[in-house]
Z-matrix of the N, CA and C atoms (Angstrom, degrees):
N
C 1 1.442
C 2 1.521 1 111.51
N 3 1.287 2 122.13 1 -17.04
C 4 1.461 3 122.50 2 176.97
C 5 1.519 4 112.33 3 87.69
N 6 1.312 5 114.95 4 -171.40
C 7 1.455 6 120.77 5 179.96
C 8 1.514 7 110.46 6 -76.34
N 9 1.306 8 115.73 7 132.95
C 10 1.455 9 121.44 8 179.04
C 11 1.518 10 107.95 9 -114.46
N 12 1.319 11 117.22 10 128.92
C 13 1.452 12 121.54 11 179.11
C 14 1.515 13 108.92 12 -106.06
N 15 1.326 14 116.28 13 128.95
C 16 1.453 15 119.98 14 179.27
C 17 1.517 16 112.32 15 -91.19
N 18 1.310 17 117.05 16 -18.80
C 19 1.457 18 121.07 17 -179.26
C 20 1.525 19 109.10 18 -88.17
N 21 1.309 20 115.95 19 139.14
C 22 1.460 21 121.71 20 177.90
C 23 1.527 22 109.35 21 -58.86
N 24 1.329 23 119.40 22 131.77
C 25 1.466 24 121.55 23 -177.88
C 26 1.531 25 113.37 24 -58.17
N 27 1.324 26 117.57 25 -27.24
C 28 1.469 27 119.52 26 179.28
C 29 1.528 28 111.52 27 -69.89
N 30 1.327 29 116.96 28 -24.72
C 31 1.471 30 121.08 29 -178.57
C 32 1.524 31 112.29 30 -89.18
N 33 1.310 32 117.88 31 -12.67
C 34 1.448 33 120.70 32 -178.33
C 35 1.520 34 110.45 33 -82.95
N 36 1.310 35 116.28 34 139.19
C 37 1.458 36 121.44 35 177.10
C 38 1.522 37 107.31 36 -110.03
N 39 1.317 38 115.27 37 133.45
C 40 1.450 39 118.38 38 -176.55
C 41 1.525 40 111.82 39 -70.79
N 42 1.340 41 117.45 40 -37.58
C 43 1.463 42 121.71 41 179.25
C 44 1.514 43 109.68 42 -126.36
N 45 1.320 44 117.63 43 143.59
C 46 1.467 45 118.11 44 174.93
C 47 1.527 46 110.23 45 -68.26
N 48 1.322 47 116.13 46 155.89
C 49 1.457 48 120.27 47 179.00
C 50 1.514 49 111.46 48 -64.31
N 51 1.316 50 116.09 49 167.82
C 52 1.468 51 120.87 50 -176.78
C 53 1.525 52 112.35 51 -62.33
N 54 1.330 53 116.46 52 -30.25
C 55 1.459 54 119.19 53 -178.23
C 56 1.533 55 111.25 54 -68.97
N 57 1.328 56 117.80 55 -33.75
C 58 1.452 57 121.05 56 -174.15
C 59 1.532 58 113.47 57 -105.36
N 60 1.304 59 117.76 58 7.24
C 61 1.464 60 119.58 59 177.53
C 62 1.528 61 109.45 60 -81.62
N 63 1.324 62 115.98 61 170.27
C 64 1.456 63 121.09 62 178.90
C 65 1.523 64 112.24 63 -85.94
N 66 1.312 65 117.64 64 -2.39
C 67 1.454 66 120.67 65 -179.29
C 68 1.525 67 109.99 66 -78.91
N 69 1.278 68 115.64 67 148.19
C 70 1.474 69 123.41 68 176.86
C 71 1.526 70 112.54 69 56.24
N 72 1.326 71 116.81 70 34.40
C 73 1.455 72 118.79 71 -178.03
C 74 1.520 73 111.92 72 -64.31
N 75 1.329 74 117.39 73 -33.51
C 76 1.470 75 119.65 74 -179.88
C 77 1.529 76 110.28 75 -67.13
N 78 1.332 77 116.86 76 -39.10
C 79 1.466 78 120.54 77 178.13
C 80 1.532 79 110.82 78 -65.52
N 81 1.316 80 116.54 79 -41.59
C 82 1.469 81 120.69 80 178.42
C 83 1.527 82 111.05 81 -64.72
N 84 1.326 83 115.47 82 -41.58
C 85 1.463 84 119.37 83 177.95
C 86 1.525 85 110.40 84 -64.40
N 87 1.331 86 116.87 85 -42.97
C 88 1.467 87 120.44 86 178.27
C 89 1.517 88 111.97 87 -62.47
N 90 1.327 89 116.95 88 -41.13
C 91 1.468 90 120.42 89 177.47
C 92 1.517 91 111.99 90 -63.48
N 93 1.330 92 116.07 91 -42.32
C 94 1.465 93 119.83 92 178.53
C 95 1.525 94 111.26 93 -64.00
N 96 1.328 95 117.08 94 -41.75
C 97 1.467 96 120.37 95 178.62
C 98 1.527 97 111.54 96 -66.62
N 99 1.335 98 116.62 97 -37.85
C 100 1.469 99 119.70 98 177.86
C 101 1.524 100 110.87 99 -65.22
N 102 1.324 101 117.91 100 -42.74
C 103 1.464 102 120.54 101 177.38
C 104 1.524 103 111.39 102 -64.90
N 105 1.327 104 116.60 103 -39.55
C 106 1.460 105 119.96 104 177.85
C 107 1.530 106 110.75 105 -64.93
N 108 1.324 107 117.16 106 -40.81
C 109 1.462 108 120.86 107 177.21
C 110 1.517 109 112.11 108 -62.73
N 111 1.334 110 116.58 109 -41.72
C 112 1.463 111 120.64 110 177.37
C 113 1.522 112 110.72 111 -62.44
N 114 1.333 113 116.94 112 -43.39
C 115 1.460 114 121.02 113 179.03
C 116 1.526 115 110.93 114 -62.17
N 117 1.329 116 117.79 115 -42.42
C 118 1.469 117 121.42 116 178.87
C 119 1.527 118 111.19 117 -64.18
N 120 1.328 119 117.00 118 -43.10
C 121 1.465 120 120.93 119 179.55
C 122 1.527 121 110.84 120 -63.91
N 123 1.320 122 116.69 121 -43.90
C 124 1.464 123 120.29 122 -178.65
C 125 1.525 124 110.78 123 -65.84
N 126 1.330 125 117.78 124 -42.71
C 127 1.460 126 119.64 125 179.96
C 128 1.531 127 111.46 126 -67.51
N 129 1.340 128 117.55 127 -36.32
C 130 1.468 129 119.98 128 177.37
C 131 1.524 130 111.00 129 -64.18
N 132 1.326 131 116.72 130 -38.69
C 133 1.460 132 120.50 131 178.00
C 134 1.522 133 111.08 132 -64.67
N 135 1.326 134 117.20 133 -45.62
C 136 1.465 135 120.69 134 -178.88
C 137 1.528 136 112.01 135 -67.63
N 138 1.324 137 116.94 136 -38.15
C 139 1.469 138 119.92 137 179.17
C 140 1.522 139 110.59 138 -68.18
N 141 1.342 140 117.36 139 -37.71
C 142 1.465 141 119.32 140 -179.10
C 143 1.528 142 111.58 141 -67.92
N 144 1.329 143 118.09 142 -24.69
C 145 1.464 144 119.83 143 175.22
C 146 1.518 145 111.09 144 -74.72
N 147 1.335 146 117.44 145 -38.06
C 148 1.463 147 121.00 146 -179.88
C 149 1.519 148 112.47 147 -78.72
N 150 1.330 149 116.28 148 -40.75
C 151 1.455 150 121.43 149 -178.33
C 152 1.524 151 109.02 150 -132.04
N 153 1.318 152 117.38 151 84.44
C 154 1.465 153 120.13 152 -175.79
C 155 1.527 154 112.60 153 -68.34
N 156 1.324 155 114.46 154 158.51
C 157 1.459 156 120.97 155 176.61
C 158 1.525 157 109.64 156 -71.59
N 159 1.320 158 115.34 157 157.82
C 160 1.463 159 120.29 158 179.66
C 161 1.532 160 110.70 159 -65.02
N 162 1.337 161 116.85 160 -30.55
C 163 1.463 162 120.51 161 179.92
C 164 1.527 163 112.30 162 -63.42
N 165 1.324 164 117.52 163 -27.52
C 166 1.467 165 120.83 164 178.15
C 167 1.528 166 111.14 165 -66.38
N 168 1.325 167 117.54 166 -21.79
C 169 1.465 168 121.44 167 179.59
C 170 1.509 169 113.48 168 -69.20
N 171 1.303 170 118.02 169 -19.24
C 172 1.461 171 120.35 170 177.21
C 173 1.516 172 111.04 171 -78.40
N 174 1.329 173 116.85 172 -25.53
C 175 1.461 174 121.38 173 -175.16
C 176 1.522 175 111.88 174 -102.64
N 177 1.332 176 116.76 175 -45.68
C 178 1.460 177 121.43 176 -173.49
C 179 1.523 178 111.06 177 -119.99
N 180 1.300 179 117.81 178 54.36
C 181 1.461 180 119.68 179 -173.24
C 182 1.528 181 112.81 180 -68.54
N 183 1.343 182 118.73 181 -30.88
C 184 1.468 183 119.45 182 179.59
C 185 1.525 184 111.60 183 -68.12
N 186 1.319 185 116.98 184 -39.71
C 187 1.462 186 120.65 185 179.72
C 188 1.524 187 111.47 186 -70.04
N 189 1.321 188 117.42 187 -29.82
C 190 1.457 189 121.92 188 -176.15
C 191 1.517 190 113.60 189 -94.30
N 192 1.308 191 117.78 190 -4.02
C 193 1.467 192 120.92 191 -177.31
C 194 1.536 193 109.80 192 -60.32
N 195 1.319 194 116.13 193 125.77
C 196 1.453 195 121.74 194 179.29
C 197 1.522 196 114.06 195 93.58
N 198 1.332 197 118.84 196 -13.60
C 199 1.465 198 120.91 197 177.34
C 200 1.525 199 110.32 198 -78.80
N 201 1.304 200 115.61 199 146.89
C 202 1.461 201 120.48 200 177.15
C 203 1.519 202 109.40 201 -76.61
N 204 1.304 203 115.67 202 130.14
C 205 1.464 204 122.57 203 179.93
C 206 1.526 205 107.87 204 -114.17
N 207 1.315 206 115.64 205 131.80
C 208 1.461 207 121.15 206 173.94
C 209 1.518 208 107.40 207 -111.34
N 210 1.301 209 116.07 208 112.76
C 211 1.468 210 121.87 209 -179.73
C 212 1.519 211 107.50 210 -111.66
N 213 1.334 212 116.34 211 119.82
C 214 1.456 213 120.88 212 -172.81
C 215 1.524 214 110.79 213 -110.51
N 216 1.311 215 116.23 214 125.33
C 217 1.466 216 125.06 215 171.64
C 218 1.524 217 113.40 216 57.86
N 219 1.317 218 116.08 217 65.62
C 220 1.465 219 121.71 218 174.50
C 221 1.522 220 108.98 219 -107.94
N 222 1.320 221 115.56 220 143.73
C 223 1.464 222 121.86 221 -176.56
C 224 1.531 223 110.51 222 -78.67
N 225 1.317 224 116.74 223 135.40
C 226 1.463 225 123.14 224 178.58
C 227 1.521 226 108.48 225 -82.73
N 228 1.350 227 115.52 226 124.62
C 229 1.461 228 120.73 227 -179.60
C 230 1.513 229 112.87 228 -91.93
N 231 1.339 230 117.36 229 -44.70
C 232 1.463 231 120.88 230 -175.04
C 233 1.525 232 109.53 231 -154.33
N 234 1.321 233 114.98 232 156.52
C 235 1.461 234 122.46 233 176.15
C 236 1.520 235 108.05 234 -105.27
N 237 1.340 236 117.11 235 133.33
C 238 1.466 237 121.71 236 176.99
C 239 1.523 238 108.59 237 -119.01
N 240 1.317 239 116.39 238 -179.31
C 241 1.459 240 120.86 239 -177.34
C 242 1.526 241 113.28 240 -66.01
N 243 1.324 242 117.44 241 -37.07
C 244 1.461 243 119.41 242 -176.46
C 245 1.534 244 113.45 243 -107.19
N 246 1.309 245 118.23 244 6.48
C 247 1.461 246 120.65 245 -179.52
C 248 1.517 247 111.97 246 169.75
N 249 1.331 248 115.88 247 -133.32
C 250 1.457 249 121.02 248 -178.13
C 251 1.519 250 109.54 249 -158.43
N 252 1.330 251 115.95 250 165.15
C 253 1.462 252 123.08 251 177.14
C 254 1.518 253 109.01 252 -107.64
N 255 1.341 254 115.51 253 141.26
C 256 1.463 255 120.38 254 177.46
C 257 1.520 256 109.60 255 -119.84
N 258 1.320 257 115.70 256 154.16
C 259 1.463 258 122.66 257 -179.81
C 260 1.531 259 108.96 258 -92.70
N 261 1.338 260 116.42 259 127.98
C 262 1.458 261 121.72 260 174.47
C 263 1.526 262 108.54 261 -125.70
N 264 1.316 263 116.90 262 177.10
C 265 1.467 264 120.28 263 -179.16
C 266 1.521 265 112.49 264 -72.55
N 267 1.341 266 118.61 265 -14.72
C 268 1.464 267 121.62 266 178.32
C 269 1.526 268 112.40 267 -109.83
N 270 1.312 269 116.81 268 13.44
C 271 1.456 270 120.66 269 178.79
C 272 1.524 271 111.94 270 115.11
N 273 1.317 272 117.05 271 -179.79
C 274 1.466 273 119.98 272 -176.32
C 275 1.532 274 112.83 273 -73.47
N 276 1.321 275 115.24 274 147.85
C 277 1.461 276 123.79 275 173.33
C 278 1.515 277 107.61 276 -121.21
N 279 1.332 278 115.74 277 144.54
C 280 1.455 279 120.17 278 176.18
C 281 1.522 280 108.44 279 -97.02
N 282 1.314 281 115.85 280 132.95
C 283 1.463 282 122.13 281 179.08
C 284 1.512 283 108.05 282 -116.98
N 285 1.326 284 116.24 283 121.14
C 286 1.456 285 121.79 284 175.42
C 287 1.522 286 107.54 285 -92.28
N 288 1.331 287 115.35 286 127.18
C 289 1.462 288 119.51 287 -175.35
C 290 1.510 289 110.26 288 -145.22
N 291 1.334 290 115.85 289 144.58
C 292 1.463 291 119.80 290 176.91
C 293 1.530 292 111.08 291 -92.28
N 294 1.320 293 116.87 292 -10.13
C 295 1.466 294 120.38 293 178.61
C 296 1.523 295 109.68 294 -77.71
N 297 1.324 296 117.79 295 160.33
C 298 1.474 297 119.73 296 176.82
C 299 1.534 298 109.90 297 -59.88
N 300 1.322 299 116.81 298 137.51
C 301 1.467 300 119.27 299 -176.67
C 302 1.523 301 112.17 300 -67.26
N 303 1.336 302 116.86 301 144.89
C 304 1.475 303 119.79 302 175.35
C 305 1.515 304 110.20 303 -74.50
N 306 1.313 305 116.35 304 172.78
C 307 1.461 306 119.48 305 -179.85
C 308 1.527 307 110.29 306 -78.53
N 309 1.327 308 115.52 307 149.93
C 310 1.464 309 121.57 308 178.67
C 311 1.529 310 108.52 309 -66.66
N 312 1.318 311 116.56 310 133.97
C 313 1.457 312 121.82 311 -178.30
C 314 1.516 313 113.15 312 93.96
N 315 1.322 314 117.07 313 -12.87
C 316 1.465 315 120.93 314 178.48
C 317 1.525 316 110.84 315 -81.56
N 318 1.301 317 116.29 316 173.97
C 319 1.456 318 122.08 317 179.30
C 320 1.519 319 109.49 318 -113.14
N 321 1.344 320 115.76 319 138.77
C 322 1.462 321 121.80 320 -179.20
C 323 1.531 322 110.22 321 -130.70
N 324 1.330 323 114.57 322 153.53
C 325 1.456 324 122.05 323 170.46
C 326 1.517 325 106.67 324 -115.47
N 327 1.345 326 115.77 325 140.77
C 328 1.464 327 120.53 326 -170.41
C 329 1.517 328 109.74 327 -131.34
N 330 1.325 329 115.78 328 141.15
C 331 1.459 330 123.36 329 169.58
C 332 1.520 331 105.81 330 -120.22
N 333 1.325 332 117.33 331 117.69
C 334 1.464 333 119.26 332 -175.52
C 335 1.507 334 113.25 333 -164.18
N 336 1.350 335 115.14 334 -167.55
C 337 1.467 336 122.79 335 -178.89
C 338 1.518 337 109.67 336 -133.45
N 339 1.335 338 116.07 337 149.66
C 340 1.460 339 121.31 338 174.41
C 341 1.526 340 109.63 339 -78.48
N 342 1.329 341 116.13 340 137.22
C 343 1.456 342 120.72 341 174.55
C 344 1.526 343 110.83 342 -114.10
N 345 1.304 344 117.00 343 -26.97
C 346 1.464 345 123.35 344 175.43
C 347 1.527 346 107.40 345 -160.80
N 348 1.334 347 117.85 346 171.58
C 349 1.467 348 118.41 347 -178.70
C 350 1.532 349 111.93 348 -57.07
N 351 1.319 350 115.02 349 132.32
C 352 1.465 351 123.24 350 178.99
C 353 1.522 352 113.90 351 59.39
N 354 1.323 353 116.66 352 27.49
C 355 1.465 354 121.00 353 177.85
C 356 1.519 355 108.15 354 -137.62
N 357 1.314 356 115.08 355 123.33
C 358 1.455 357 122.85 356 -175.95
C 359 1.519 358 109.03 357 -122.89
N 360 1.335 359 117.22 358 134.08
C 361 1.459 360 121.18 359 173.99
C 362 1.517 361 107.02 360 -100.75
N 363 1.322 362 116.24 361 118.81
C 364 1.458 363 121.29 362 -174.49
C 365 1.514 364 111.14 363 -88.21
N 366 1.320 365 115.76 364 132.03
C 367 1.457 366 121.36 365 170.30
C 368 1.518 367 109.80 366 -86.27
N 369 1.338 368 115.21 367 -37.40
C 370 1.457 369 121.54 368 -179.90
C 371 1.517 370 109.97 369 -139.44
N 372 1.309 371 116.33 370 139.37
C 373 1.463 372 122.08 371 176.26
C 374 1.522 373 107.62 372 -129.61
N 375 1.330 374 115.48 373 130.08
C 376 1.464 375 120.67 374 178.19
C 377 1.516 376 108.60 375 -120.11
N 378 1.324 377 116.20 376 126.24
C 379 1.455 378 121.57 377 176.03
C 380 1.528 379 107.62 378 -81.18
N 381 1.334 380 116.97 379 134.35
C 382 1.470 381 122.42 380 -179.46
C 383 1.526 382 109.94 381 -114.02
N 384 1.337 383 117.90 382 79.89
C 385 1.473 384 119.15 383 -179.11
C 386 1.528 385 110.61 384 -70.76
N 387 1.302 386 116.68 385 142.05
C 388 1.460 387 121.90 386 178.44
C 389 1.508 388 113.83 387 70.25
N 390 1.314 389 116.59 388 24.98
C 391 1.473 390 120.72 389 -175.24
C 392 1.522 391 112.31 390 -57.16
N 393 1.313 392 118.29 391 -47.45
C 394 1.467 393 121.10 392 -174.27
C 395 1.530 394 112.64 393 -65.86
N 396 1.321 395 118.40 394 -49.36
C 397 1.454 396 118.82 395 -176.77
C 398 1.522 397 111.62 396 -73.82
N 399 1.330 398 118.33 397 -32.61
C 400 1.462 399 119.94 398 178.53
C 401 1.525 400 111.21 399 -68.34
N 402 1.323 401 116.65 400 -38.47
C 403 1.457 402 120.07 401 179.13
C 404 1.530 403 110.58 402 -67.00
N 405 1.321 404 117.02 403 -44.58
C 406 1.457 405 120.50 404 177.77
C 407 1.517 406 111.97 405 -62.30
N 408 1.321 407 116.89 406 -42.10
C 409 1.461 408 120.80 407 178.23
C 410 1.522 409 111.43 408 -63.32
N 411 1.320 410 117.18 409 -40.17
C 412 1.458 411 121.74 410 179.05
C 413 1.526 412 110.92 411 -61.76
N 414 1.346 413 116.87 412 -48.49
C 415 1.467 414 119.74 413 179.42
C 416 1.525 415 111.19 414 -65.77
N 417 1.308 416 117.94 415 -39.14
C 418 1.456 417 120.90 416 -179.93
C 419 1.526 418 112.48 417 -64.36
N 420 1.333 419 117.36 418 -45.68
C 421 1.461 420 120.60 419 178.95
C 422 1.525 421 111.96 420 -67.02
N 423 1.322 422 117.35 421 -37.50
C 424 1.467 423 120.34 422 177.61
C 425 1.521 424 110.66 423 -63.64
N 426 1.317 425 117.38 424 -44.75
C 427 1.466 426 120.91 425 178.69
C 428 1.517 427 111.28 426 -64.14
N 429 1.315 428 117.60 427 -42.30
C 430 1.457 429 121.71 428 178.97
C 431 1.534 430 110.97 429 -62.83
N 432 1.327 431 117.45 430 -39.59
C 433 1.463 432 121.61 431 178.30
C 434 1.523 433 111.37 432 -62.09
N 435 1.325 434 117.29 433 -43.18
C 436 1.467 435 120.81 434 178.77
C 437 1.522 436 110.59 435 -64.56
N 438 1.318 437 118.14 436 -43.47
C 439 1.466 438 121.33 437 -179.97
C 440 1.527 439 110.77 438 -63.44
N 441 1.329 440 117.86 439 -44.03
C 442 1.466 441 120.98 440 179.17
C 443 1.517 442 110.76 441 -64.15
N 444 1.334 443 117.32 442 -41.44
C 445 1.465 444 120.27 443 178.70
C 446 1.528 445 111.12 444 -62.47
N 447 1.321 446 117.91 445 -46.52
C 448 1.463 447 120.71 446 179.10
C 449 1.532 448 111.34 447 -63.73
N 450 1.316 449 117.53 448 -35.79
C 451 1.461 450 120.91 449 178.13
C 452 1.535 451 110.21 450 -66.15
N 453 1.331 452 116.64 451 -38.17
C 454 1.457 453 120.43 452 -178.89
C 455 1.530 454 112.61 453 -71.04
N 456 1.317 455 118.79 454 -34.41
C 457 1.468 456 121.12 455 -175.71
C 458 1.525 457 112.77 456 -97.37
N 459 1.320 458 119.12 457 5.39
C 460 1.458 459 120.76 458 -175.25
C 461 1.523 460 111.57 459 -62.05
N 462 1.329 461 118.76 460 -38.72
C 463 1.461 462 120.70 461 179.28
C 464 1.518 463 111.69 462 -73.93
N 465 1.297 464 116.09 463 -36.13
C 466 1.474 465 120.09 464 -179.17
C 467 1.522 466 111.02 465 -59.15
N 468 1.303 467 117.32 466 -39.77
C 469 1.464 468 120.93 467 -177.05
C 470 1.525 469 112.76 468 -103.18
N 471 1.321 470 117.60 469 4.54
C 472 1.465 471 121.34 470 -179.28
C 473 1.524 472 110.41 471 44.25
N 474 1.300 473 115.57 472 67.79
C 475 1.472 474 123.72 473 -173.76
C 476 1.523 475 110.09 474 -56.04
N 477 1.349 476 116.30 475 105.96
C 478 1.461 477 123.01 476 177.49
C 479 1.523 478 108.13 477 -141.24
N 480 1.305 479 118.40 478 86.68
C 481 1.470 480 120.69 479 -175.77
C 482 1.522 481 113.69 480 -60.04
N 483 1.322 482 119.00 481 -30.14
C 484 1.453 483 120.63 482 -177.23
C 485 1.537 484 111.90 483 -71.48
N 486 1.340 485 118.59 484 -14.51
C 487 1.452 486 121.57 485 178.39
C 488 1.531 487 111.98 486 -104.04
N 489 1.270 488 118.55 487 3.67
C 490 1.463 489 122.62 488 -172.98
C 491 1.506 490 106.12 489 124.29
N 492 1.284 491 118.52 490 154.95
C 493 1.465 492 121.28 491 -171.90
C 494 1.525 493 113.32 492 -53.63
N 495 1.326 494 117.81 493 -59.76
C 496 1.451 495 120.94 494 179.69
C 497 1.529 496 108.23 495 -132.34
N 498 1.301 497 116.32 496 144.86
C 499 1.459 498 121.04 497 173.22
C 500 1.511 499 106.89 498 -122.61
N 501 1.306 500 115.37 499 129.68
C 502 1.453 501 119.75 500 179.01
C 503 1.527 502 109.32 501 -73.99
N 504 1.305 503 115.75 502 154.55
C 505 1.444 504 120.98 503 178.07
C 506 1.532 505 110.31 504 -72.90
N 507 1.327 506 115.74 505 -22.29
C 508 1.476 507 119.48 506 -173.95
C 509 1.503 508 112.59 507 -104.21
């Protein structure tokens, strides 16, 4: 009986559109990456205005006074009577806290407000024990998972970058 088509011939397209063809895949990939980069840059700019980094408090403390600062995983340098000092990329900051001080050399995350240059009043302090090894383990396992997944699906997609990113078996 020959080939039978179930789709109406008027609905069938002989060639896929330019967006879905295999031509110019590198240009399409580059455009997508450029748009993604622009989106990341724009969102980072907007987030830094709403929630500035702790390092900005050393330079623009008057503008940031009263804003909530979230400082994640900073190393504790010293313990003082009313709080502790943390290490930042622009030098030490003093954190006033009513919670028990963390241990020197440990890592803490802080939610607080600037009261003066290089001085932060903490509303909440979280001790992050094992920060360095847990972070490294997390990145290592994530990378290993991606490599194993790509190794498992390499035959399914006939990985040939020079012919287009992925080619289906069907």
